[in-house]
PALODO-402007 format. One record per atom (N, C-alpha, C, O, CB): residue in three letters; x, y, z. Coordinates in steps of 0.1 Angstrom, whole numbers, padded with zeros to 4 digits, always signed. Each point is the difference from the previous one (the first is absolute). Last residue first. Glycine has a CB too. Layout:
N
ALAXYZ
...
This chain:
185
PRO+0461+0945+1200
PRO-0012-0006+0005
PRO-0012+0002-0010
PRO-0011-0004+0003
PRO+0019+0009+0020
GLU+0046-0011-0036
GLU-0011+0010+0003
GLU-0012-0006+0005
GLU-0005-0011-0005
GLU+0015+0026-0012
LEU+0027-0042+0003
LEU+0003+0007+0013
LEU-0011+0010+0003
LEU-0002+0002+0012
LEU+0026-0005-0016
THR-0023-0021-0038
THR-0003-0010+0011
THR+0002+0007+0014
THR-0005-0005+0010
THR+0012-0014-0025
SER+0003+0043-0024
SER-0015-0003+0000
SER-0003-0010+0011
SER-0012+0001+0005
SER+0011+0004-0030
LEU+0046+0006+0017
LEU-0007+0011+0006
LEU-0015-0002+0001
LEU-0007+0003+0009
LEU+0025+0012-0017
ILE+0010-0046-0015
ILE+0002-0001+0014
ILE-0008+0011+0007
ILE-0006-0003+0011
ILE+0029-0006-0015
GLN-0025+0008-0043
GLN-0006-0012+0006
GLN+0002+0000+0015
GLN-0010-0003+0007
GLN+0014-0009-0028
ARG+0017+0047-0002
ARG-0014+0001-0001
ARG-0007-0011+0007
ARG-0010+0001+0008
ARG+0012+0012-0030
LEU+0044-0016+0017
LEU-0004+0009+0010
LEU-0015+0002+0000
LEU-0006+0000+0011
LEU+0028+0012-0014
HIS-0004-0039-0031
HIS+0000-0006+0013
HIS-0004+0009+0011
HIS-0007-0003+0010
HIS+0025-0012-0018
MET-0014+0033-0035
MET-0011-0009+0001
MET-0001-0007+0013
MET-0010-0001+0006
MET+0012-0003-0031
VAL+0035+0032+0017
VAL-0012+0008+0002
VAL-0012-0009+0001
VAL-0009+0002+0008
VAL+0020+0017-0021
ALA+0030-0040+0003
ALA+0000+0005+0014
ALA-0013+0008+0002
ALA-0006-0001+0011
ALA+0031+0002-0011
LEU-0017-0017-0043
LEU-0004-0011+0009
LEU-0001+0005+0014
LEU-0009-0004+0008
LEU+0020-0012-0023
ARG+0005+0047-0017
ARG-0014-0004-0003
ARG-0005-0010+0010
ARG-0011+0001+0006
ARG+0014+0005-0030
LEU+0042+0005+0026
LEU-0008+0011+0005
LEU-0015-0003-0002
LEU-0008+0002+0009
LEU+0026+0014-0014
ARG+0014-0046-0013
ARG+0000-0001+0015
ARG-0009+0011+0006
ARG-0007-0002+0009
ARG+0030-0008-0010
SER-0017+0010-0046
SER-0008-0012+0004
SER-0001+0000+0015
SER-0010-0003+0006
SER+0017-0009-0026
LYS+0021+0045+0001
LYS-0014+0003-0002
LYS-0009-0012+0004
LYS-0011+0003+0006
LYS+0018+0012-0025
VAL+0039-0021+0022
VAL-0004+0011+0009
VAL-0015+0002-0001
VAL-0007+0001+0010
VAL+0030+0010-0011
THR-0003-0039-0030
THR-0001-0007+0013
THR-0005+0010+0011
THR-0008-0003+0008
THR+0026-0013-0015
GLY-0008+0032-0037
GLY-0012-0008+0000
GLY-0003-0007+0014
GLY-0011-0001+0004
GLY+0014-0002-0029
LEU+0039+0026+0017
LEU-0011+0009+0002
LEU-0014-0007+0001
LEU-0008+0004+0008
LEU+0022+0014-0020
PRO+0031-0046+0026
PRO-0006+0006-0012
PRO-0012+0010+0004
PRO-0007-0002+0010
PRO+0014-0019-0023
ILE+0033+0016+0048
ILE-0010-0010-0006
ILE-0006+0007-0012
ILE+0001+0012-0001
ILE-0006-0022+0024
ASP+0036+0027+0014
ASP+0006-0008-0010
ASP-0009-0011-0006
ASP+0004-0011+0000
ASP+0018+0016+0011
LEU-0029+0032+0022
LEU-0002-0014+0004
LEU+0007-0010-0010
LEU+0001-0012+0002
LEU-0022+0018+0010
GLU+0022+0042-0019
GLU+0005-0002+0014
GLU-0001-0015+0004
GLU+0009-0005+0007
GLU-0017+0028-0002
ARG-0008-0010-0048
ARG+0014+0002+0001
ARG+0005-0003+0014
ARG+0010-0007+0001
ARG-0011+0025-0019
ALA-0045-0019+0011
ALA+0006-0011-0008
ALA+0015+0001+0001
ALA+0007-0010+0002
ALA-0026+0009-0018
ILE-0005+0036+0034
ILE-0002-0012+0008
ILE+0007-0012-0006
ILE+0007-0008+0006
ILE-0029+0017+0003
GLY+0020+0031-0033
GLY+0009+0002+0011
GLY+0000-0013+0009
GLY+0010-0004+0005
GLY-0013+0029-0006
VAL-0029-0021-0034
VAL+0014-0003-0006
VAL+0010+0001+0012
VAL+0010-0008+0000
VAL-0017+0018-0023
HIS-0037+0001+0034
HIS+0001-0014-0003
HIS+0014-0004-0005
HIS+0006-0010+0004
HIS-0030+0009-0009
PRO+0021+0045+0035
PRO-0007-0005-0012
PRO+0003-0015-0003
PRO+0010-0005+0006
PRO-0009+0029-0016
LEU-0001-0002+0060
LEU+0009-0003-0011
LEU-0009-0003-0012
LEU-0010-0007+0001
LEU+0029-0001+0014
GLU-0030+0021+0033
GLU-0004+0007-0012
GLU+0010-0002-0012
GLU+0002+0009-0008
GLU-0014+0008+0022
GLU+0008-0034+0033
GLU+0012+0006-0004
GLU-0002+0008-0013
GLU+0008+0008-0005
GLU+0005-0026+0016
TYR-0050-0004+0008
TYR+0006+0007+0011
TYR+0013+0008-0004
TYR+0002+0011+0004
TYR-0011-0028+0011
PHE-0016-0010-0047
PHE-0009+0009+0006
PHE+0006+0009+0011
PHE-0003+0011+0002
PHE-0015-0027-0007
SER+0044-0016-0022
SER-0009+0007-0009
SER-0008+0011+0008
SER+0000+0011-0005
SER-0002-0031-0010
LEU+0031-0010+0038
LEU+0008+0008-0009
LEU-0009+0009-0009
LEU+0004+0011-0002
LEU+0014-0029+0003
ARG-0039-0013+0028
ARG+0007+0010+0008
ARG+0008+0009-0009
ARG-0001+0012+0001
ARG+0002-0028+0018
LEU-0022-0021-0040
LEU-0010+0010+0005
LEU+0006+0011+0008
LEU-0002+0012-0002
LEU-0015-0030+0003
VAL+0044-0018-0015
VAL-0004+0009-0011
VAL-0010+0010+0004
VAL+0001+0011-0005
VAL+0005-0030-0011
GLN+0006-0012+0049
GLN+0011+0007-0004
GLN-0003+0010-0011
GLN+0004+0012+0000
GLN+0011-0031+0008
ALA-0047-0013+0006
ALA+0001+0011+0010
ALA+0012+0009-0004
ALA-0001+0012+0002
ALA-0008-0026+0016
GLN+0004-0025-0043
GLN-0011+0009-0003
GLN+0001+0012+0010
GLN-0002+0012-0005
GLN-0013-0031-0003
GLU+0046-0015+0014
GLU+0002+0006-0013
GLU-0011+0011-0003
GLU+0003+0011-0004
GLU+0009-0032-0004
THR-0015-0007+0047
THR+0011+0010+0001
THR+0002+0008-0013
THR+0002+0012+0000
THR+0009-0028+0017
SER-0060-0003-0008
SER+0013-0006-0002
SER+0011+0011+0001
SER-0003+0012-0002
SER-0007-0031-0012
LEU-0035+0028+0040
LEU+0004-0001-0013
LEU+0014-0007-0001
LEU+0007-0001+0011
LEU-0019+0022-0017
ARG-0012-0008+0047
ARG-0004-0013-0006
ARG+0004-0002-0014
ARG-0001-0011-0005
ARG-0018+0012+0020
ARG+0027+0040+0010
ARG+0008-0011+0006
ARG-0004-0013-0006
ARG+0008-0010+0000
ARG-0007+0023+0021
LEU-0025+0025-0034
LEU+0013+0000-0006
LEU+0009-0011+0006
LEU+0008-0006-0007
LEU-0010+0030+0004
ALA-0041-0018+0021
ALA-0001-0005-0014
ALA+0014-0001-0006
ALA+0003-0009-0007
ALA-0027+0018+0005
GLU+0020+0012+0043
GLU-0002-0014+0002
GLU+0000-0007-0014
GLU+0006-0010-0002
GLU-0019+0014+0024
ARG+0014+0043-0021
ARG+0013-0006+0005
ARG-0001-0015+0001
ARG+0009-0007-0004
ARG-0005+0029+0016
VAL-0043+0001-0023
VAL+0009+0000-0012
VAL+0013-0006+0005
VAL+0007-0008-0008
VAL-0018+0028-0002
GLY-0021-0014+0043
GLY-0004-0011-0009
GLY+0010-0001-0012
GLY+0003-0011-0004
GLY-0027+0015+0010
LEU+0029+0032+0024
LEU+0004-0013+0006
LEU-0003-0012-0009
LEU+0007-0009-0001
LEU-0011+0019+0024
GLU-0012+0032-0036
GLU+0015+0000-0001
GLU+0005-0013+0006
GLU+0009-0007-0006
GLU-0008+0032+0007
ARG-0046-0017+0003
ARG+0003-0003-0014
ARG+0015-0001-0002
ARG+0005-0009-0006
ARG-0026+0021-0002
ARG+0005+0003+0050
ARG-0003-0015-0002
ARG+0004-0004-0015
ARG+0005-0011-0002
ARG-0024+0012+0019
GLY+0022+0044-0007
GLY+0010-0007+0008
GLY-0002-0015-0002
GLY+0010-0008-0002
GLY-0008+0026+0018
LEU-0034+0011-0034
LEU+0013+0000-0008
LEU+0011-0007+0007
LEU+0008-0007-0007
LEU-0015+0029-0002
ARG-0034-0018+0032
ARG-0002-0008-0012
ARG+0013-0001-0009
ARG+0004-0010-0005
ARG-0029+0016+0005
LEU+0024+0023+0038
LEU+0000-0014+0004
LEU-0001-0009-0012
LEU+0007-0011-0001
LEU-0017+0017+0023
GLN+0006+0039-0030
GLN+0014-0003+0004
GLN+0001-0014+0004
GLN+0010-0007-0004
GLN-0006+0030+0011
GLU-0047-0007-0015
GLU+0008-0001-0013
GLU+0014-0004+0003
GLU+0006-0008-0007
GLU-0021+0025-0004
ASP-0012-0007+0047
ASP-0004-0013-0005
ASP+0007-0003-0014
ASP+0003-0011-0003
ASP-0025+0014+0015
LEU+0030+0039+0010
LEU+0006-0011+0007
LEU-0004-0014-0006
LEU+0008-0009-0001
LEU-0008+0023+0022
ALA+0001+0028-0054
ALA-0007-0003+0013
ALA+0006-0013+0006
ALA+0006-0008-0007
ALA-0028+0019-0002
PRO+0054+0019-0021
PRO-0012-0009-0002
PRO-0006-0002+0014
PRO+0006+0000+0010
PRO+0005-0011-0030
ALA+0014+0057+0011
ALA+0004-0014+0003
ALA-0013-0009-0002
ALA-0011+0005+0003
ALA+0029+0003+0014
GLN-0014+0040-0022
GLN+0000-0008-0012
GLN+0003-0014+0003
GLN+0001-0008-0009
GLN+0005+0028-0004
ASP-0029+0025+0038
ASP+0009-0011+0003
ASP-0001-0010-0012
ASP-0011-0005-0004
ASP+0007+0007+0029
PRO-0003+0052-0030
PRO-0007-0013+0003
PRO+0010-0011+0002
PRO+0011-0001-0006
PRO-0030+0009-0008
VAL+0026+0043+0026
VAL+0005-0009-0010
VAL-0007-0013+0003
VAL+0001-0006+0011
VAL+0022+0017-0014
GLU-0040+0040+0016
GLU+0004-0014+0004
GLU+0005-0008-0012
GLU-0006+0001-0011
GLU-0012+0001+0029
LEU+0018+0052-0004
LEU-0004-0009-0011
LEU+0005-0014+0004
LEU+0011-0002+0003
LEU-0010+0020-0021
ALA-0015+0027+0047
ALA+0010-0010-0002
ALA-0006-0010-0010
ALA-0011-0005+0001
ALA+0019+0007+0023
GLU-0016+0050-0003
GLU-0004-0010-0010
GLU+0011-0010-0003
GLU+0011+0003-0005
GLU-0026+0015-0006
VAL-0002+0020+0051
VAL+0011-0008-0006
VAL-0006-0010-0010
VAL-0010-0007+0004
VAL+0024+0010+0018
GLU-0039+0045-0013
GLU+0002-0014+0006
GLU+0012-0006-0007
GLU+0004+0003-0011
GLU-0028-0005+0016
ASP+0021+0055+0000
ASP-0005-0011-0008
ASP+0003-0013+0007
ASP+0009-0001+0008
ASP-0006+0014-0029
ASP+0011+0033+0034
ASP-0010-0007+0007
ASP-0006-0012-0007
ASP-0010-0007+0005
ASP+0005+0028+0007
GLY+0050-0006-0030
GLY-0007+0009+0010
GLY-0009-0009+0008
GLY+0004-0009+0007
GLY-0003+0028-0023
ASP+0018-0048-0015
ASP+0000+0013-0005
ASP-0009+0009+0010
ASP-0012+0000-0001
ASP+0015-0008-0023
ILE+0025-0042+0021
ILE-0008+0009+0008
ILE+0000+0014-0005
ILE+0011+0006+0000
ILE-0008-0021+0021
THR+0007-0040-0039
THR+0004+0014+0001
THR-0010+0008+0008
THR-0012-0004+0000
THR+0023+0002-0023
PRO+0010-0053+0015
PRO-0012+0009+0003
PRO+0006+0015+0001
PRO+0010+0003+0005
PRO-0023-0022+0007
VAL+0037-0018-0043
VAL+0001+0005+0014
VAL-0012+0010+0002
VAL-0003+0008-0009
VAL+0028-0010+0010
ARG-0008-0031-0038
ARG-0014+0005+0003
ARG-0001+0005+0014
ARG-0009-0004+0008
ARG+0000-0011-0025
ARG+0049-0005+0000
ARG-0003+0010-0010
ARG-0014+0007+0004
ARG-0002+0012-0004
ARG+0015-0024-0014
SER+0002-0025+0043
SER+0008+0012+0003
SER-0003+0011-0009
SER+0002+0012+0003
SER+0016-0027+0007
ARG-0038-0027-0018
ARG-0006+0007+0012
ARG+0008+0012+0003
ARG-0006+0010+0004
ARG-0002-0032+0005
LEU+0024-0005-0043
LEU-0012+0007-0005
LEU-0007+0007+0012
LEU-0005+0011-0001
LEU+0002-0028-0017
HIS+0042-0008+0028
HIS+0003+0011-0009
HIS-0012+0008-0004
HIS-0001+0012+0001
HIS+0021-0024-0009
ASP-0026-0029+0031
ASP+0006+0011+0009
ASP+0003+0012-0008
ASP-0003+0011+0005
ASP+0012-0028+0010
VAL-0022-0020-0039
VAL-0012+0006+0007
VAL+0005+0011+0009
VAL-0006+0010+0001
VAL-0006-0033-0002
ARG+0045-0001-0022
ARG-0008+0009-0009
ARG-0012+0006+0007
ARG-0002+0012-0001
ARG+0009-0027-0018
LEU+0020-0016+0043
LEU+0007+0013-0002
LEU-0007+0009-0010
LEU+0000+0012+0002
LEU+0021-0024+0002
ASN-0039-0031+0003
ASN-0001+0008+0012
ASN+0007+0014-0001
ASN-0004+0010+0005
ASN+0002-0032+0008
ARG+0006-0009-0048
ARG-0014+0005+0001
ARG-0001+0009+0012
ARG-0006+0011-0001
ARG-0003-0031-0011
ALA+0049-0003+0006
ALA-0001+0010-0009
ALA-0014+0007+0000
ALA-0001+0012+0000
ALA+0017-0024-0015
ILE-0008-0026+0042
ILE+0008+0011+0005
ILE-0002+0012-0010
ILE-0002+0011+0005
ILE+0019-0027+0006
ALA-0036-0023-0025
ALA-0008+0006+0012
ALA+0008+0011+0006
ALA-0006+0010+0003
ALA-0005-0032+0002
PHE+0031-0003-0039
PHE-0010+0009-0005
PHE-0009+0006+0010
PHE-0005+0011-0001
PHE+0006-0024-0020
ILE+0032-0019+0034
ILE+0006+0012-0005
ILE-0010+0010-0005
ILE+0001+0012+0002
ILE+0020-0026-0008
TRP-0037-0028+0021
TRP+0006+0008+0011
TRP+0006+0013-0005
TRP-0003+0011+0006
TRP+0007-0032+0007
THR-0019-0010-0045
THR-0011+0006+0007
THR+0004+0009+0011
THR-0005+0011+0002
THR-0009-0031-0007
ALA+0047-0005-0017
ALA-0005+0011-0009
ALA-0012+0007+0007
ALA-0001+0012+0000
ALA+0009-0024-0021
LEU+0009-0027+0042
LEU+0010+0011+0001
LEU-0005+0012-0008
LEU+0000+0012+0004
LEU+0018-0028-0002
GLY-0055-0016+0019
GLY+0011-0002-0009
GLY+0009+0013+0000
GLY-0004+0010+0004
GLY-0010-0025-0019
ALA-0014+0001+0059
ALA-0002+0005-0013
ALA+0012-0003-0009
ALA+0011-0003+0005
ALA-0025+0022+0004
GLN+0008-0037+0036
GLN-0011+0010+0000
GLN-0003+0005-0015
GLN-0012+0002-0003
GLN+0019+0004+0026
GLN+0028-0037-0012
GLN-0012-0007+0003
GLN-0012+0010+0000
GLN-0011-0005-0002
GLN+0024-0011+0016
PRO+0033+0030-0020
PRO-0006-0007-0012
PRO-0013-0007+0002
PRO-0007-0004-0009
PRO+0030+0002+0000
ASP+0000+0045+0034
ASP-0004-0013+0003
ASP-0007-0007-0012
ASP-0011+0004-0004
ASP+0008+0003+0028
PHE+0037+0038-0009
PHE-0007-0007-0010
PHE-0003-0014+0005
PHE+0009-0007+0004
PHE+0001+0021-0022
GLN+0018+0018+0041
GLN-0014-0001+0004
GLN-0009-0007-0010
GLN-0011-0003+0003
GLN+0015+0024+0009
ALA+0043-0010-0018
ALA-0001-0011+0010
ALA-0015-0002+0005
ALA-0003-0010+0006
ALA+0027+0016+0001
ALA-0012+0029-0039
ALA+0002-0013-0006
ALA-0002-0011+0011
ALA-0006-0011-0004
ALA+0021+0020-0013
LYS-0017+0041+0018
LYS-0009-0008+0006
LYS+0001-0015-0005
LYS-0010-0008+0002
LYS-0005+0028+0001
ARG+0043+0017-0019
ARG+0000+0001+0015
ARG-0009-0010+0007
ARG+0003-0005+0011
ARG+0001+0029-0015
TRP+0000-0023-0044
TRP+0013-0003+0006
TRP-0001+0000+0015
TRP+0005-0009+0006
TRP+0006+0020-0026
VAL-0049+0002-0003
VAL+0002-0015-0002
VAL+0013-0003+0006
VAL+0002-0011+0007
VAL-0015+0011-0029
MET+0003+0045+0021
MET-0008-0007+0010
MET+0002-0015-0001
MET+0001-0007+0010
MET-0018+0025-0010
VAL+0036+0008-0033
VAL+0007+0002+0013
VAL-0007-0007+0011
VAL+0006-0006+0008
VAL+0002+0029-0016
MET-0029-0023-0034
MET+0012-0009+0000
MET+0008+0002+0013
MET+0006-0010+0005
MET-0006+0010-0030
THR-0036+0029+0018
THR-0005-0013+0002
THR+0012-0010+0001
THR+0000-0009+0009
THR-0021+0015-0022
ASP+0030+0039+0003
ASP-0004-0002+0014
ASP-0005-0014+0003
ASP+0003-0006+0010
ASP-0009+0030-0009
GLN+0016-0013-0046
GLN+0013+0000+0009
GLN-0004-0002+0014
GLN+0007-0009+0007
GLN+0005+0024-0023
THR-0048-0009-0012
THR+0006-0013-0003
THR+0013-0001+0008
THR+0003-0011+0006
THR-0013+0011-0029
LEU-0012+0041+0024
LEU-0006-0010+0009
LEU+0005-0014-0003
LEU+0000-0009+0009
LEU-0021+0024-0009
GLU+0038+0020-0027
GLU+0004+0002+0014
GLU-0007-0010+0010
GLU+0007-0006+0009
GLU-0005+0030-0014
GLU-0014-0025-0041
GLU+0014-0004+0002
GLU+0005+0001+0014
GLU+0006-0008+0006
GLU-0001+0015-0029
ALA-0048+0009+0011
ALA+0000-0014+0000
ALA+0015-0006+0002
ALA+0002-0009+0007
ALA-0022+0009-0022
VAL+0014+0046+0011
VAL-0005-0004+0012
VAL+0000-0015+0001
VAL+0004-0006+0011
VAL-0018+0026-0009
GLY+0027-0001-0043
GLY+0009+0003+0011
GLY-0004-0004+0013
GLY+0008-0005+0008
GLY-0002+0024-0021
GLU-0036-0025-0024
GLU+0012-0009+0000
GLU+0010+0003+0011
GLU+0005-0009+0006
GLU-0008+0007-0031
ALA-0048+0011+0034
ALA+0009+0005-0010
ALA+0013-0008+0001
ALA+0003-0006+0010
ALA-0013+0029-0009
LEU-0035-0047+0014
LEU+0009+0011+0005
LEU+0009+0004-0012
LEU+0002-0008-0009
LEU-0003-0001+0032
GLY-0052-0014-0017
GLY+0014-0002-0004
GLY+0008+0012+0003
GLY-0005+0011+0001
GLY-0002-0026-0019
GLU-0042+0001+0026
GLU+0009+0007+0009
GLU+0014-0002-0004
GLU+0009-0002+0009
GLU-0026+0000+0009
GLY-0025-0018-0037
GLY+0004+0013-0006
GLY+0010+0008+0009
GLY+0002+0012-0003
GLY-0024-0012-0009
GLY+0005-0044+0024
GLY-0011+0009-0001
GLY+0005+0014-0005
GLY-0006+0010+0004
GLY-0005-0022+0014
ASN+0051-0013-0004
ASN-0013-0007+0000
ASN-0011+0011-0001
ASN+0002+0010+0007
ASN+0007-0029+0008
GLY+0045+0018-0035
GLY-0009+0003+0011
GLY-0013-0008+0000
GLY-0002-0008-0010
GLY+0012+0030+0011
ARG+0032-0013-0030
ARG-0013-0003-0005
ARG-0010+0003+0011
ARG-0011+0006-0003
ARG+0020-0024-0011
MET+0036+0025+0024
MET-0004+0009-0011
MET-0014-0003-0005
MET-0008+0009-0004
MET+0032-0006-0002
LEU-0005-0031+0038
LEU-0002+0013+0006
LEU-0005+0010-0010
LEU-0008+0008+0003
LEU+0025-0013+0015
TYR-0003-0038-0033
TYR-0012-0001+0008
TYR-0004+0013+0006
TYR-0012+0004+0000
TYR+0018-0027+0006
SER+0035+0021-0029
SER-0011-0001-0009
SER-0014-0001+0007
SER-0009+0007-0003
SER+0024-0019-0013
LYS+0024+0010+0043
LYS-0001+0014-0006
LYS-0012+0000-0010
LYS-0008+0009+0000
LYS+0032-0005+0002
VAL-0012-0046+0016
VAL-0006+0009+0011
VAL-0003+0014-0006
VAL-0010+0006+0002
VAL+0022-0019+0016
ARG+0011-0017-0045
ARG-0014-0004+0001
ARG-0007+0008+0010
ARG-0012+0004-0002
ARG+0019-0027-0004
PRO+0040+0029+0000
PRO-0008+0005-0012
PRO-0015-0004+0001
PRO-0008+0008-0004
PRO+0029-0010-0010
ALA+0008-0013+0050
ALA-0001+0015-0001
ALA-0008+0004-0012
ALA-0009+0009+0001
ALA+0030-0007+0011
PHE-0010-0050-0001
PHE-0012+0007+0005
PHE-0001+0015-0003
PHE-0011+0004-0002
PHE+0011-0022+0019
HIS+0039-0010-0032
HIS-0013-0007-0003
HIS-0012+0008+0003
HIS-0009+0002-0008
HIS+0021-0023+0011
LYS+0031+0037+0009
LYS-0001+0000-0014
LYS-0013-0007-0005
LYS-0006+0005-0010
LYS+0031-0006+0009
PHE-0015+0001+0047
PHE-0003+0013-0004
PHE-0002+0000-0016
PHE-0009+0007-0005
PHE+0023+0003+0024
LEU+0000-0050+0001
LEU-0014+0003+0004
LEU-0004+0014-0006
LEU-0011+0002-0005
LEU+0013-0016+0026
VAL+0042+0002-0025
VAL-0008-0009-0009
VAL-0015+0003+0003
VAL-0008+0002-0010
VAL+0026-0020+0009
ALA+0013+0039+0029
ALA+0001+0006-0014
ALA-0008-0008-0010
ALA-0007+0006-0008
ALA+0030+0002+0013
PHE-0018-0024+0039
PHE-0010+0011+0000
PHE+0001+0007-0014
PHE-0011+0004-0005
PHE+0014+0000+0029
ALA+0027-0039-0016
ALA-0014-0005+0000
ALA-0010+0011-0001
ALA-0010-0001-0007
ALA+0017-0019+0021
GLU+0037+0032-0008
GLU-0001-0005-0014
GLU-0015-0006-0001
GLU-0006+0001-0011
GLU+0031-0006+0010
CYS-0010+0022+0043
CYS-0003+0011-0010
CYS-0002-0006-0014
CYS-0008+0006-0007
CYS+0022+0009+0021
ASP-0022-0035+0037
ASP+0007-0004-0013
ASP-0004+0011-0011
ASP-0011+0000-0005
ASP+0011-0025+0012
ALA-0007+0016+0044
ALA+0001+0013-0006
ALA+0007-0001-0014
ALA+0009+0008-0003
ALA-0009+0004+0026
ARG-0012-0049+0007
ARG+0014+0004-0002
ARG+0001+0014-0006
ARG+0012+0004-0003
ARG-0006-0028+0000
LEU-0049+0002+0015
LEU+0010-0006+0009
LEU+0014+0006-0001
LEU+0007+0000+0010
LEU-0021-0021-0013
ALA-0023+0037-0024
ALA-0004+0001+0014
ALA+0011-0006+0009
ALA+0003+0006+0010
ALA-0027-0008-0017
VAL+0029+0000-0040
VAL+0000+0014+0004
VAL-0002+0001+0015
VAL+0007+0007+0007
VAL-0015+0001-0030
ALA+0003-0050+0004
ALA+0015+0004+0000
ALA+0001+0015+0004
ALA+0009+0003+0008
ALA-0004-0020-0026
ARG-0048+0001+0011
ARG+0005-0006+0012
ARG+0015+0003+0002
ARG+0005+0003+0011
ARG-0021-0022-0013
LEU-0006+0032-0037
LEU-0004+0008+0011
LEU+0006-0005+0013
LEU+0003+0008+0009
LEU-0024-0001-0022
LEU+0028-0033-0025
LEU+0008+0013-0001
LEU-0004+0009+0012
LEU+0009+0006+0006
LEU-0008-0008-0031
GLN-0024-0038+0019
GLN+0013-0003+0005
GLN+0009+0013+0000
GLN+0008+0002+0009
GLN-0010-0026-0017
ASN-0042+0025-0011
ASN+0000-0001+0015
ASN+0014-0002+0006
ASN+0003+0006+0010
ASN-0027-0015-0011
MET+0017+0007-0046
MET+0001+0013+0005
MET+0000+0001+0015
MET+0006+0008+0007
MET-0018-0001-0028
């Protein structure tokens, strides 16, 4: 997925963006409709903010830094910020004659800095652990978890038996657990 965003950033590649859009837009819309803490949005608003999110991805593709965050994290952060802005705009302070201005505060839903740091370290640990896996194991993990292909689809794409896909996934997860346990303090 990072290569697709890079193609958008470097060449304004519409086909690459279409693939990103097809993958992320439904997930972003679902995220916006679910919301955090009961702040889910109506379908129409979620659809509009999803479009705005993907437009921002197109416009800011060159600003993405894979060293700072994963692509999905970056895209969902854009969506979250747009949702917060939308919720704030709905809660505009009103003035009724001599009444005081009542401003409803939208609580900051971003994780605390220490939590962000912990999550960043965990993400780096996972990336390092993935690099230590065999090519075959990393490949089935990527297809299963990042590309969200079903096991049958992975077997078809790699032209290997379904049982081999399942074995490689099981072994990959076991190896990841072992590697991550040695990386964590």
